[in-house]
C-alpha positions, -999 to +999 in steps of 0.1 A: -333+522+328-333+488+342-311+478+372-273+471+364-264+438+350-237+416+353-216+406+320-229+372+318-264+384+319-254+412+295-245+387+270-274+367+271-288+362+235-273+394+225-248+402+196-229+434+198-214+452+169-191+485+169-205+504+140-187+524+112-191+556+128-169+546+158-133+548+168-110+519+170-098+505+202-080+533+219-071+522+257-034+520+263-015+511+293-031+537+319-065+528+312-054+489+314-040+495+344-070+511+358-094+481+345-069+457+361-067+470+396-103+474+398-107+439+392-081+425+415-087+452+441-124+444+443-139+434+483-152+399+486-193+407+486-191+440+468-198+451+430-180+473+407-203+496+386-186+496+352-209+524+337-236+528+310-236+507+281-256+526+257-270+506+224-289+510+194-311+477+184-308+468+149-341+455+135-340+416+126-357+430+090-322+447+085-302+419+088-294+401+054-293+365+049-257+367+036-248+382+067-232+361+094-254+369+122-286+361+103-288+322+115-289+334+152-311+366+145-338+346+122-351+326+148-356+357+170-334+341+197-306+367+193-309+406+189-283+428+172-271+459+189-250+485+178-228+498+206-232+537+207-211+539+239-192+515+259-172+497+235-138+504+249-150+486+277-165+457+261-133+454+239-109+457+268-133+424+285-129+404+251-093+410+251-090+398+287-111+366+281-091+358+248-059+360+270-075+340+298-084+314+274-050+311+260-033+309+293-055+279+303-047+262+271-009+267+277-009+253+314+011+219+312-018+198+320-040+214+291-015+216+263-026+194+229-064+192+247-097+202+230-114+233+243-143+213+256-121+190+277-104+221+295-118+230+325-118+262+347-142+248+373-155+213+376-181+221+354-170+251+330-153+245+302-132+267+280-155+255+250-186+270+271-167+299+281-162+307+244-197+301+233-212+323+263-189+354+256-171+351+222-186+332+195-209+306+183-202+283+154-233+274+129-235+235+134-250+231+095-232+233+062-201+251+060-192+261+095-183+295+103-180+317+135-205+342+145-188+366+171-208+376+202-190+410+203-168+426+172-168+453+146-188+457+116-171+446+082-165+477+071-146+487+101-110+488+097-103+467+127-125+440+117-103+413+103-076+422+132-100+414+158-110+380+143-080+365+129-050+382+154-070+384+183-097+358+184-074+332+166-094+324+135-077+307+108-069+315+073-067+353+076-048+358+046-032+398+043-047+414+080-038+454+080-022+468+108-030+504+123-023+524+154-059+509+170-049+472+159-014+479+178-034+489+209-055+456+206-024+436+204-009+451+234-041+450+253-040+413+249-005+411+255-005+432+288-036+408+300-018+374+292+018+390+313-006+402+344-028+368+342+005+347+339+020+366+368-013+362+386-015+323+381+018+319+393+012+337+426-023+324+432-029+293+412-060+280+393-080+293+421-069+327+417-079+325+381-113+313+391-118+341+412-112+369+386-133+352+363-162+350+387-152+387+399-153+397+362-185+381+348-206+384+378-195+416+398-189+440+369-223+458+364-234+477+336-265+499+335-281+490+298-296+520+278-315+514+246-318+541+223-353+547+206-358+554+173-369+589+178-336+595+196-308+606+175-281+580+177-254+601+160-259+635+184-257+607+213-226+595+202-210+630+199-222+637+232-206+604+249-166+601+262-153+568+268-134+566+302-102+585+300-104+588+263-122+616+246-134+614+212-106+626+186-119+656+165-113+632+134-134+605+151-163+634+157-162+642+122-167+613+107-197+606+127-211+638+118-206+630+081-224+596+085-252+615+104-257+640+079-263+613+051-295+606+072-309+639+070-310+644+029-347+637+017-353+607-010-352+634-037-319+648-024-303+615-021-319+581-028-313+549-012-286+539-033-269+572-032-272+573+003-255+539+009-228+549-017-220+583+002-217+564+033-195+535+018-174+564+005-171+580+042-164+546+056-138+537+030-119+571+034-116+569+071-105+534+069-075+550+045-071+578+068-066+554+099-045+533+078-021+558+069-021+576+103-010+545+119+008+528+093+043+534+113+031+516+143+059+528+166+051+565+155+016+569+148+008+602+136-015+626+154-052+629+137-060+661+147-027+675+135-035+660+099-073+671+102-058+708+108-034+705+077-063+692+055-084+720+067-058+744+059-054+730+021-090+725+016-110+755+035-087+782+046-055+791+066-061+808+102-035+820+126-055+810+155-043+783+172-062+757+192-094+738+177-106+766+153-106+741+126-127+716+142-151+743+154-154+755+112-160+718+103-185+709+128-204+739+136-203+760+100-193+738+070-208+706+082-238+715+105-266+698+105-287+732+096-269+735+063-289+705+056-323+713+066-319+745+057-330+748+018-323+769-011-340+776-044-324+758-075-339+765-107-350+736-128-340+735-164-365+721-188-359+712-222-388+720-243-400+705-276-405+734-301-430+732-323-422+742-360-441+778-368-449+796-397-430+825-412-457+846-401-451+838-363-414+840-367-418+876-380-442+886-348-412+875-329-388+895-346-414+924-339-424+916-303-389+905-290-377+871-279-397+851-257-379+843-225-367+810-216-391+792-194-379+773-166-395+745-142-409+751-106-379+760-088-367+729-064-356+732-029-323+716-021-302+714+010-275+743+013-248+718+022-251+691-010-242+653-009-216+666-038-196+687-011-194+661+010-184+636-013-154+658-029-145+669+007-141+630+017-123+621-015-096+649-008-094+639+029-083+602+018-061+611-009-044+634+013-038+611+044-016+590+018+004+622+013+005+633+047+023+601+057+047+601+031+059+636+046+068+617+078+078+584+066+089+586+029+116+556+029+087+532+032+061+548+009+070+530-019+056+555-044+085+583-042+119+586-061+153+583-043+158+618-047+125+626-032+129+606-004+165+618+003+150+656+005+119+648+024+144+628+049+166+662+053+136+682+058+124+662+088+157+662+100+162+698+099+128+705+110+102+716+086+087+745+105+052+753+089+059+737+056+047+702+062+012+708+050+026+724+018+045+694+012+015+674+014-002+699-012+028+692-035+029+657-034-011+656-040-011+679-070+019+675-088+032+639-103+066+651-118+093+640-092+120+665-106+095+695-099+089+681-065+123+673-055+132+710-067+106+727-045+119+703-017+153+716-021+142+752-020+124+747+010+153+728+025+174+757+016+148+786+028+147+768+065+182+764+069+190+801+061+161+820+075+156+798+107+192+782+113+214+809+103+194+841+102+174+830+134+142+846+120+112+842+142+093+809+135+063+828+123+084+846+096+061+844+063+042+819+078+005+832+067+017+837+031+030+800+029+004+784+047-019+803+024-001+787-004-011+752+007-048+759-004-034+777-039-011+748-048-043+726-042-065+748-063-041+752-090-037+789-085+000+785-076+028+765-097+057+752-085+078+777-103+060+805-088+062+791-054+100+784-059+107+824-071+084+832-038+107+815-014+142+829-032+124+862-029+114+860+009+149+851+018+165+879+000+170+898+033+195+875+040+221+887+013+239+920+008+233+942-024+263+928-036+249+890-033+269+879+003+257+862+029+245+892+056+258+872+086+254+896+110+227+879+129+244+846+127+273+863+143+256+876+171+237+848+176+268+831+182+287+852+201+261+851+227+266+813+228+302+817+231+298+843+258+277+817+280+303+789+272+286+768+246+297+785+213+287+765+182+282+736+205+249+752+215+238+762+180+206+742+173+213+736+135+248+721+146+236+684+143+219+689+110+250+708+096+272+681+106+256+651+091+252+671+061+290+675+062+291+638+068+269+631+040+292+653+017+320+630+022+299+598+020+294+610-017+329+600-021+325+567-005+302+539-013+301+531+027+275+548+050+290+549+084+258+554+105+222+568+103+208+600+115+192+579+144+227+575+157+231+615+160+200+617+185+204+615+222+197+582+236+177+574+272+213+574+286+218+608+271+249+599+252+254+627+227+274+623+195+287+654+192+324+653+203+347+680+212+381+668+199+400+691+220+382+684+252+364+711+272+379+699+303+418+699+293+441+672+308+480+675+309+484+654+274+468+687+255+489+714+276+516+713+250+496+722+217+479+752+233+509+765+255+506+800+235+471+800+242+457+824+270+441+800+295+408+818+298+404+818+260+411+782+254+375+772+259+367+793+228+389+768+207+369+740+221+336+751+213+347+767+179+334+750+148+365+730+137+369+714+170+333+698+169+332+663+156+302+642+145+306+604+161+295+574+147+289+556+180+286+570+217+320+575+237+321+570+273+323+603+289+355+590+309+372+587+282+365+619+261+396+635+275+421+615+262+450+628+240+445+631+206+470+604+195+444+578+217+415+591+204+426+581+169+426+546+177+401+519+192+402+519+231+404+485+249+397+474+285+422+449+299+401+422+291+405+428+256+370+442+251+364+469+231+354+502+248+348+524+221+357+531+184+386+554+174+384+580+148+405+559+122+374+536+121+346+558+126+324+581+108+338+597+072+342+628+094+365+611+122+383+593+096+389+627+079+403+641+112+422+610+122+444+619+092+460+650+110+492+639+127+483+664+159+453+687+168+460+722+180+448+759+171+459+755+135+439+723+128+409+740+146+413+771+124+418+751+093+390+725+098+370+752+109+373+774+076+368+740+057+335+734+071+323+772+063+333+767+029+313+737+027+283+757+043+287+781+016+284+754-015+257+733+002+234+762+007+245+786-020+256+815+001+288+831-002+307+850+027+321+885+015+360+875+018+382+853+039+381+878+068+341+872+070+351+834+070+375+836+097+352+859+117+327+831+119+354+809+136+355+832+166+391+826+172+405+856+151+403+877+182+421+851+209+448+867+224+479+850+223+515+846+206+517+839+164+507+807+156+537+793+133+529+758+125+516+756+089+479+745+081+479+709+073+455+697+048 
């Protein structure tokens, strides 16, 4: 290995490409901060060792005439290299340099100027920097850029890097993923840092940064020889601070396996086709996983779910799935290990005489001859091809289970029920949803099974409070059965209903003892229904039930979540901390029992917007109307202009024990209707309110409807 080289030497007559088996750009703020600190903190006269840049030279003969690199490689002045390790650092350098150039262009003295007359120093122009590190422009014919550093054309980030980062024009549609978001964020990060640096240090400060980065950041350059296995090398290397994901390791492994087959097993065209299939599949997978840029999906969670569907389910946790995929299913030894496969040959049968046919009858039929057995890999290309196709198709449906509303392929009913499951929490059912979406096209069938799953999760896990692993093995194994056509949706629905039969009595009533005991403990610790994990979902479903009678949706599920300031959108109508205004309504209720009323189901209300905690103890009459400050600005909504649930409550004249009891009973009856459960009688319903045993004088006010 040669002495460490600075970047300005490293980029001399070299073209760098990130090959198809590499991940996208994965550095985020933590790694960018470290890079920036290394840059600005380097003492004068010292160098910073950045690491080893591992490369694989691409033979000049492999660069085709129609490739943009050809004109530079053809005259042997440039060499093309694939980056095996170090792409995150070189990508960061490119992002920094582009942000640096854009900052220079934006300075008041440079606005409107061409790059060749914008100077960083007396002799160094922006155009010179671009030509050195970013791209050269073919001078003759139809001019185009050839980039010094970038992705191969089959990499998902190829176009984004050219058009969105490096500013090439006429982009057309450019797809964005989680990795392209990292590219965008990296460039924005350096634009902000450089802007602040220039404001503090001036142009001389920028000059110092440029010299430090290009001349004092050192790499060891290591060229992998032909006999060295580049794919195995890639699997053993990690980038600074960001280890390879299992999905990235698997892609590299599959591409590697395509190089191990003999020409008899996989000819040149088939080999390229299979490699293209792998690249296309991963391009789709990365697109789907990063499709919602603000909430990218986890690579390894998807890979494990697909493994469960395609191969097997395991109760083990951790990385058992990738161990199976890399060490068993797609291990190189399964390609090297050959098995014999008989070769059936079609023989021309010569017409025979009647005498010969009679002899055959007497001696028995001749055995059918086969050709010599052919030795083929235990793991064939078809197995890889089938797996990759399934992975690609499944990624689309996996995304739909998270973001059905932006899928474009689902009906409104399907979207509605998948959103419900996301709000409720799917437990272990998400892979099953993926399998259903992948293998069944009838929206009504799919919607029906989503309803069954939602009912199962709510009744079994939110009401009955069964253990989170209840029947997990059975329904996780059903994922594979659905994918293989061994279980249909009718049978799956029957199985879901049967496995929740323990939640009902022999008479068909809801067996509410477990739910009652759960709530009893919560009332004992002072929380009551407010501490029930299913409360938000239940009250939101009640709101949607009221919405069905109205055309105007008051708020979305996200309004119900805790905000950064921890404003919780569940209101105690009768407050937990009583004021004098509430005393008359609860005169006949013992003081120690009033907290039970405060946390009973009927007293809890879904709010359409957060209410300042200092206002939550207001009298009921004041809560019903909007609250304004002295200057006339609105402090909070009143119930009368809030959610449908709030409007319903605002119709009560007063609020006290009777109203809490009446509304609680209404909510319990909604629960029965919505999830198709039935309490034994009114006494059982009353019991679930936890106020039937409250000591005090007889309440004499009539229940208001």
